[in-house]
N, C-alpha and C positions, 0 to 999 in steps of 0.2 A: 710364710706367705702373709701378706697384708693386703686385704681387699678393701678398696676405698669405695664408700657409698655415701650419697647425700642423704640428709635427714628426710627430705621429701620422698626420695626414691625408696628408702628403707620402709617408711610408714605406708606408702602406697602398696608395697609388696606384702607387708605383714598385717595391715589393719583395714584394708578394704574388704567389705562384705556386703551381702544383700543383693538387690536387683541391679541390673543394668537399667538406667533410667535416662533416656535421651529425649524426653518430651521437650517440645520446642518452647523453652522459656529463656528469654534473653538474660545473659549474664553481663556484668560490666565488661567493657572493652579493656584492653591492656592499659590504655591511657587513663581510663576512669579508675582502674585498680591502683595505678601509681599515684594518681591525684588523691584517691581516697586514703591511701596510706599516709601521704604527706599531710593531709588534713588532720588525721588522728594524731600524728606525731607533733604537729604544730600546737595542738591543744595541751600537750604535756608540759611538764616543768623544764627548767633550763638544764637540770642534771640528767634528764632522760636520755638513755643510750639507744639510738635507733640502729637497725641493721647490725646487730652485735654478732661478730664472728665467734663461733663456738666449735669445739672439736673434742673428740674423745676416742678411746680405744676399748676394744673388747677382746678377750676377757680382762687383760691387764695392759697397762702402758708398756710394761717391760717385755711382754710377749704378745703383741697385738696380732690378732687374726683379722680383725675388722676395724677399719678407720672410718669413723662417722663424723661428718662435718656439715656445717650450714650456717645460715645467718638468721638469728632470732629477730623478729620484727621490732621488739622494743623491751627495755628493762628500766624500771624505776627503782634505783638503789634505795631511796628514802623509804619507799613502801615495801621493798623487797618483792616487787611485783613484775612478773614476766608476762608479756602480752603477745598473743598470736592474733594478728589482725586479718580479717577476711571481709572483702567487699561483697555486696549483694544488691539485688533490686527487690522491691516488693516486700510482702509479709515475711518476717524472719522465721515464722512458724513453718513456712513452706520448705525451708532447708531440710533435706532428708536426714533422717537419724544416722544413716551410715556415713553421710558426709561429716556430720558433727563428730562422730566417733573418730574419723580420720583426723579431723582438726585437733581433737583432744590428744590423739596419739602424738602428733607433731609437737604440741605444746609440752607434753610430758617428757619427750626425748630432749627437747631444748632445756626443759627444767632441770633434768638430771645433769646435762652437760654444764650448765651454769653452776649448779650446786657443787659439782666436782671441782670446777675451775676456781671457785671462790671459797671453798670449804664451808658451805652453808649447811645447816642442819635441817632447814625447811625452807619452803618458798611458796608464795601465792601465785597461781597461774590464772590467766584470764583469756577467754575467747572474746574478742571484740568484733562484733558483726556491725559493719558500717554500711548504712544504706546510702548509695551514691545519689539517690533522688532527693531524699528528705534530709540528708546529712546527719541522721540520727544514729547514735551508737546503742547497740544492745550488748550488754556485757554479762558474761557468765563467768563467775569467779569461784575458785576452790583452792584451799590450802593443802599442800602435800608435804609429808616428811621426805627428806632426801632418801631415806632407806626405801620408801615406797616407790619413788621414782627410779631408783637404781634397780629395783626388782623388775619394774616395767621395762626399763632399758634392756636389762639382761634377757627378758622374755622375747623382746623384738629381735635382738641380735641372735638369740638361739634359733628363732624361727627362720632367720635369714641366713645364718652361717652355713647351714647344710647346702643351701643354694649357692652361696658364695664360693664354698669349697668346690662344688660341682663346676661352677663357671670357671674358676681358676684352673682346675684340672682339665676342663674342656679346652681352654685356651692354650694351655701348655701342650696338650696332645695335638690340637689343631695345628699349631705352629710347627711342631716336630714333623707332622705328616706333610705339611706344605713345603717344608724345607727339602724334603726328599721327593717332591712331586716331579714326575717325568712327563714329557710330551707323549700323548697316548699312541702315536704312530711311529713307525720306523724312521721316517724322515719328514721334514717340512716340505710343503709345496713351495714352488718358486714364489718368492716374495713374502711367504708366510713368516719365515725366520726374521726377515728384515723388519716386518711389522712388530713381531713379538719382542725383538730386542729394543725397538724404540719405545714400546709401551713400558717395558721393564725399566728403562732408563728414566722415563717420565715419573714412574711410581717411586723409583729410588731417590730422585732429585726433588720430588714434590712439584713437578711441572704440569702444565697443561699442554696437551698434544692434539693437533688436528691431523688426522691420517686419512688420506684418500687412497682407497684400495679397491681394485676391480672386484666385482661380484664373482664368486667362484674361488677366491683365494683361501677361504676359510677364516674370514675376519673375526667371527665370534670366538672361535677357539683361540686364535692368535692374539686376542686381547685378554680373554679370561685367564689363560694359562700364565702369562707373565705377571698379571696383577696378583694372582694367588701366590705365585712364587715370591712376590715382594712383601707379603704379609709379615713374616717373622722379622726380617731385617728392618722394616719400617714401623714395626709395632702398630700395624693397622688394626682398627676395631671392626670395621664393616666395609663391605663392597656392595655398591648399588649398581645393578645392570638395568639401565632404563631404556625402554623401547617405545615406539610410536604405535605399534600394532601387535595383535595377538601372535602372528607368525614369528615375530622377533622374540617373544617370550619362549616360544617352543624351541627355536634354534638355540637360545641360551641354555635352556634346560637340557637339550640334547648334548651340547658341548660339555656342560658340567657333569652329565652322566658319564660321558666318555672318560673324564678325568677321575671320577670316583671309582670306576671299575678296576683301577690298578691296585686298589687296596680294599680288603674286606672291611666293610663298615667304616669307611673313611670318616674320621671325626670332623666333618665339615657340615654345618647346618645350612641348608639351602631352602629358601622360602619363595614360593610364587605368590605374590600378593595381587589380588584382582579387585576390581571395582565392587562397591557395595551392592549394586543392582545385579551383579553376576553371582554374588555369594549369598544373597538373602534367601532364606527358606520360606519366609512368610511376608512376601512383598505387600500384601494387603493389610498388614498390621503395623502398629506403632512400636517403636523401640523402648518399651518399658514393661515391667513385670505384670501389670494388669492387662496387657494386650497380648504380648508374645510369650509363649512358654519358654523360649530359649533365652529371654531376658530375665525371667524370674529366677532369682537365686544365682545369677550369673557369676558374681564374685565369690560365692561360696563354693562353686564347682570349678572355678577357673584354675586354682592351683593344680588339681589332678589332671585337668585337660592340658595345661601348659607343660607339665612334666611328661605326660604321655607323648605329646607332640615333639618335644625336644629330644626324647629318647629315640624317636624315629629318624630325625635329622633330615630326611629327604621329604620335603613338605610341599608337594604340588597342591594346586587348588583342590583336586579330588581327595587327596590324602587329608588335608586340613578339614575338609567337610566331614569325612568319615570319623575323624577323631572328635570333632565338635559334636556331632550328633550322638556319638557313643557316650559322651559326657553331658549331653543336653545343654550345650551352650551355643551361642550364636557363632557361626563359622566366620563371618566377617570380622567381628570384634575379637575373636580368638586370634585371627590372622594379624590384626592390628597389634595385639599384645606380643605376638611372636616376632614382629618387626624389631622389638627391643632386644631380642636374644639371638636372632639368626645372624650367621656370618656373612651370607650372601642373600640379598633380597633382589628378586627379579620382578620388575613392575613397570608401570607406565611413567612417562616423563613427569606427569603432574605431581607424583608423590615426592618429587624433590624440587620442582621448579615453580609450582603455582603459589598463589598467595597464602594458602593454608596448608602447605605441603607437609605431610606426616613425617616423611623420612628426614627432611631438612629440619623440622622442628625437633625431632629426637636427637639429631646431630648436635644442634646448638645446646639443647637442654643438658645432654650428657657429656658435652665436650668431646665427642667422638673424633677419632682420626679416621677419616673415610676416604675411599677411592671411588670414583664415579666413572662408569663406562656408558657412553651415550651412543646407542645403536642407530644406524640410518640417520645420522645427525643433521643431514640437510633438511629433515622434517621439523627440526626444533624451531626454526624461525617462525613458520606459520603457526605451529602449535602454541608457541609462547605468545605470539600476537593475540591468539584467541584467549589465552589465560588472563591477559591484562586488557581485555576489551569488555565493555558493559553496554547493554542495549535495553531500552525501555519502549514497549509497544503501547500506544495510546488506546487502541481498541481493547486490549487486555486490561489496561488500567481502568477504563470506563466500566467494563463488566464487573471488575472487582469492587469498584466504588458502590455499585448498586446494592451489593449485599454486605457492605462494610458496617461494622457496629456504629451506633449513633455517636459515640464519643470520638470517632475518627472522621466524621463527616466534614468538619470545619478544616482541619489540616489537609485532607485530601482534596477538598474543593479549592483550596489555595494553590495546590500543585496543579490542578486542572486549569485554573485561570491563567497561571503563568505559562502553562503548556499551550493553551489556545492562543495566547499572545504571541508566542514564538511562531505558531502557524500563520497568524495574520501578518506578522512582520516579514515572512519569507514569501517572495513572489514566485519563485521557481519551485518545481516539484522536488528537486534535490538541490541541496546547497551545503557547502562546507563553510563553517564559521571560524573566525580567527581565534575564538576563545569559548570556554564553557560559560553559559549565561549565569551570572552570579545570583540574580533574583530567583531563577528557577532552582538552582542548587540549594539556596537557602531555604526555599519552601520545601524542597525534598528532604533536607536534613531535619526540618521541624516535623515533617510527616513521619520520618523514621523514628524520631524521639517519641512521638505520640503512639506509634504502633508498639514501640518497645515498652512503654508504660502500660499499654493495654494488655500486651502479652504477659507482662509481669503479674498483673492483677488477675487475668483470666487465661491461664496457660492452656486450658483444654477447650475443645469444641470450636476451634477457629477454622475458617475455610482455608483449603489448600491454596486458593488463589491469593489470599491475603498474605500467607506465609511466603509464597514465591515472590510476590511483589516486594515484600520486606527485604528478602535476600538480594534481589536484583537492585533495589534502591540503595541498600547499604554498599554494595559493590560500586555502583555508579558514584556515590558520594566519596567513597574511599579513593577511587581513581581520579575523581575531579580534584581532590586535594593534592594528588601527585602530578597534576597537569604540567606539561612541558612540550618542547619541540618533538618529543618522541611520540606524541599522541595527536589526534585530530578529532574535532567534534563536527558531526554532520546530522542533518535533519532530512528525512525523506517523507514528503507529504503524500498521503494516499487520498483517493476520491476527491481530488482537488476541486471538482465542479460542485461538490455538495456544499450545502450552506455552512455546515460545520465540519471542516476538514480534520482528519486525524493523521497522525504522523508517527514515525519511529525515530527515536533519538539514539544516536550511537556515539559513545566515547571510544574511539577506535585506536588501539595501539599499533604503531607502525615500526617502532624500534624497541625491542624488548630489553636492550642492553641495560638501561638503568635498573630494571627489576632483577635481572639475572646475574649481574656482575658479582654481587655479594654471595650468591650460591656457589660460583666457581671459586671465589676467594676463600670460602669456609671449608672447601674440600682440600685434603692433602694433595690429591692428584686427580685430574680429569683427563680422560681420553675420549675425544669425539671422532667417530669413524663412519665412513660412508664411501660409496663408489663415486659420489659427486660432491666434492667439497672445494671446488675451484671457482673463483680465486679465494685464497685464504683471507685476504683483507675484508671481503664481503662478510664472512662469518665472524671474524674478530669484531668488526664494527657493530653488526646487528645483534650479536649475542652478548657483547660485553666481556669478551675473553681478555685475559691479561695481555699486556703489550708484548711480553716475552714468550707468548705461546709458540710452541714449536710447530713446524709444518713439515709433513712428510708425504711424498707421493710414492706409494709402494710399487715396486717393479711388478708388472703384470705377469701372471703365469701363462698367458695366452700368446700365441704367435700371430703376427699380422696375417699370415696366410689362412688362419682359421676363419677369419671374418672378412668378407668382401663388403666394403663400405662405398656405396656409389652415390655421389651427389648429382642430382639431375639439375643442371645449371641453367636451363632455359624454361623453367616452369615456375609460375607464381601461385602461391596459395593464399595471397592476400584477399581480403573480403571482396574487393571490387573485381577480382579476377577469378572468383570461385567457379562461375559458370563455365568459363573457358578451360578450367583445370580438370573438369570431371572426366572427359573422354581420355586425355593423356594418362591420367592416373589409372583408369580402368585398363588401358592397354598395357601399361608397364606391369601392373600386377598380374594380368593374365599371361603375358609373355614369360615372366619369371616363373609362374606356377607351372606352365607347360614345359619349361626348360628343366625344372626340378620339382616334380609334384611332391607335396608334403604339407605341413602345417605352418601357417603364417598368421601374423597379427598385423593389422593395418590401423594406424593411429591418426586421429583427426582432432581438430581444435574444438569441435562442438558436436553435439548430437545432430543438429540440423545438417551440418556438412557431412557427417558420417552417413546420414540417411540418404542424402542426395547421391553420394557416390555409390552406395550399396544398391539403390534402386536402379541406377543405370547399369551397374555391373551385372546384376542378376538378369537384366534384359539382354545385354550383349554376350554374356558368358554363362548361360544357364547350366552348363555342365560342371561348373566349379562350385562345390558346396560352400555356403557361407553361414556365419552365425554373427550375432551382434549384441553388444552391451546395450542395456536400456537404462532409462533415467533412474528408476527406483528399484533396482535389483536388491532383493534381500540376500542374506548370507547363503541360503540354500541355492538360490538362482545363480549367484556368482560361482559357487562351487560347481554347479551343473555346467556352466559355460566352460570352466577350466577342464572338467572331466571329458569334454568333447575333444580335447587335444591328447590323443593317445599315440603310441608307437606305430599304430597301423592306420590311423585316420589321415585324411587329407582335406584341406579346405582353408578358407581365410576367415579369421575372426575380426570383426570390425569393433574398435574400441575408441574411447576418448582419451587423449593424452592427459596425463595427470590424474586419471581416475583409478579405479580399483585394480586394473590390469596393467598399469604403466610401471609399477614397481612392486616388489615384495612377493612376486609369484615365481615359482621355480618349475620350468618345463624343459628339463634336460634332454639331450639326445634328439631323437626324431619327433619328440612331442612339440618342438618348435624349431624351425630351421631358417626362419627369416622374419623381417619386419619391414613395413613400409610406414614412414613417418611423414605425413603430409602437413607439417606445420612446424614453426620454430617454437611453439609452445608459449609464445609471449602472452602475458596477461592482457586481458581486454583493455583497450584504450578507453578510459572513462575518467570522470572527475576525481574519483578516489585515487586511482593509480597515478594520474597526473599530479595530484597533490603530494602523493608519496614521492614521486620523482622530484618535485621541488624541495621537499623536506630533505631528501637524501643529498641533493646538491648543496643545500644549506649546511647540513651537518657534517658531510664527509668530503666536500670539496668539488671543485670544477671537474666536470666530466663523469662524476659518479651517479648522477641522477638517473639517466636512462638505463645505465647498466644495472644499477641496484634495483630499480623498480620493474624493469622489463626483461632485459637481456639475460642476466644471470638466472633468475627464476625459470625463464623459458628453456634455456639450454640444459638446465639441470633435469627437467622432465624428459627432454629428448634423450640424453645420455642414459637416464634410468630405463627408459623404454627400450632403447637399443640393447641394454644390458640383459634383457630377458633372453636374448638369442644364444649367446655363448655362456654356458653354465659350467662346463667341465673342459679339461684339456683334450678330450676326445671329440668335442662338438665341432661342427662345421656349419657356417650359415652366411646369410647375406642381410645387409641393411641398406634400404634405399632412403636417402634424405631428399625429400621431394619439395625443394624450394630453392630459388636462385640465391637467396640470402645466405645459404650454407657455404657459398663460394667466398664470402667475405673473410678477410684475414682475421679480424677480431672474433668472428664466430668460430672459425676453424681452430683458433688457439684454445678454445674452451672444450674441444673434443678430446677424448682420451689419446695420450701420446702414442700408444701402441697401435692405433688404427692406421692402416695404409689406405688413404682415401683416393678414390678414382673419380675424376670428373667425366660426366656423360651427359647426353641430352635425350630428349624424348622425340 
């Protein structure tokens, strides 16, 4: 066995100690770090060797168990001096002692590797701390004998080798287990085998797959099973199962549990990674040892907690919390550490796709070979747009300014002046601008730099509003640098009649493809699956999928006779026809209910429309029970609404299309026997959506504008809502599509192929 490890990873594992300290102090950006290294190197002599590759073996080159490699920052042969360069901001004395110990550990390991490779008896090591603001170097130097460095190297390897042996044994056992993995049921459902085979082929060939599969087919299991089967043959390191919502995580964990049951204590590590606010034990405290008891001594207790967790292998949110508290470490940051060692990580989209994605960062850093499964992938378009959108609220900015430190008054006032000028230049309440205003962005960048300097000098005691503005402004500046046709800039003025109008600035992403394409390229294989992924070109274009992405429409397990789909072809739900539509809709719903009493959902385009229909319906048909979705339902209220749909209940639930009850809910059997959909689900016609339409036309060709901006997103919601009705092969139900536009050929082409649609009238 030869286990390969980078110098940085080795030292972070063996030499980190002390508190978890996440006090908000700015560190140099990646660009500043690179520039800082270049500045230091440029100051050295012509024979200076920068980025020197070094490697060594332990215990011996002849019988290596551990292969350690990396690039030393710089070596001066004339002085026999090896330098480890670290960039920083502010007073060098603020660098925590445990960070310095880690830096020295890296320097010593590189020192030994260099001594070994060049036959040196001793060497001088230096930590060079370079202040990116003052351009000043602080140098800590010490001379070491090669024997001393060898002993240190041996000590680090001995600390790590037990873990490396365990990891190598774990991977061998894992792959052997997965090679013999069986489908957990006697047979596949109709269409399930087709999906599983396509996923396996994509994993085998390193391809990207878009798979549209009807709800109820068992998509989660049909994607997880083949991906795991592909692990040994493709030498995969990790599998990321990414979801948009909590129910998706639960379905994934249930599917994985069904696979694990076929072998006692299957050697497969599964981690459910959740957001920090859901895992934090002390939300009112800061993440450092002086404030939070679970941050104090975190790295001292981490090894035991990590070992205990990975011995468990099945690491749900609840289990990680239990282990963390038993070892008195932070559950969230223990979970972050476990992301490095778990075979399967189940988490939200953002952990792989957003700007600072943890899982993507680990993939690149460790050069992992990963497979990615994207659940309910139709949601990724809107979620990704949100990840790459930045907004600044002037009212919030003004309040923050009042309490800002004196040193920040001038740069913040400059931002305010440019912001007010934007308001004065804009005559309308809402306006889309052709570009991001350069002067405003320049002022904002200077303010960010000033706040960075302030936070470097005074890391403690800053107002939360200042820190939030700092993060928002940095994101805005970063996205402004990436400006292109994929984004638009708009200003919304508020209280326009006031003497000093305030506004909201939004740098809005409309095509995430430029940001996401690299994420797909860096995965060995990606499968995106959902009940609504038609047409394929729409998702390829907006998400930045590879040109050769495969497309599959999975055979439905349902028969057409299970679901009556009726298009009411002489009814309009357009805004100007709403009043005339109320009575016919009420009549259709009542007639269907009386013909077959049971549980129904009725979907509308807005809360106002919903309320209009419900008010008339309760007057005309007081004998039929109703319930309704409200604007600000919390999680408990949403669950209460769903709990009203039982095997014995009867009534009609009124909901908004595209809301909490339009997808991701499971009401099988008699819990839901029908749906009325009184809208095409088209996004509201407004300036933003019309600009998106124009951008789509510009970027993706003639005829794509309306479809990409309006039609496809709308029909996606319709099909998702209709998919709530038939959940199993035993279900029977009915769906009414209440609008004459459903008769159009281009609309009907986007409806599921297994539907047998009937045209009717009211």
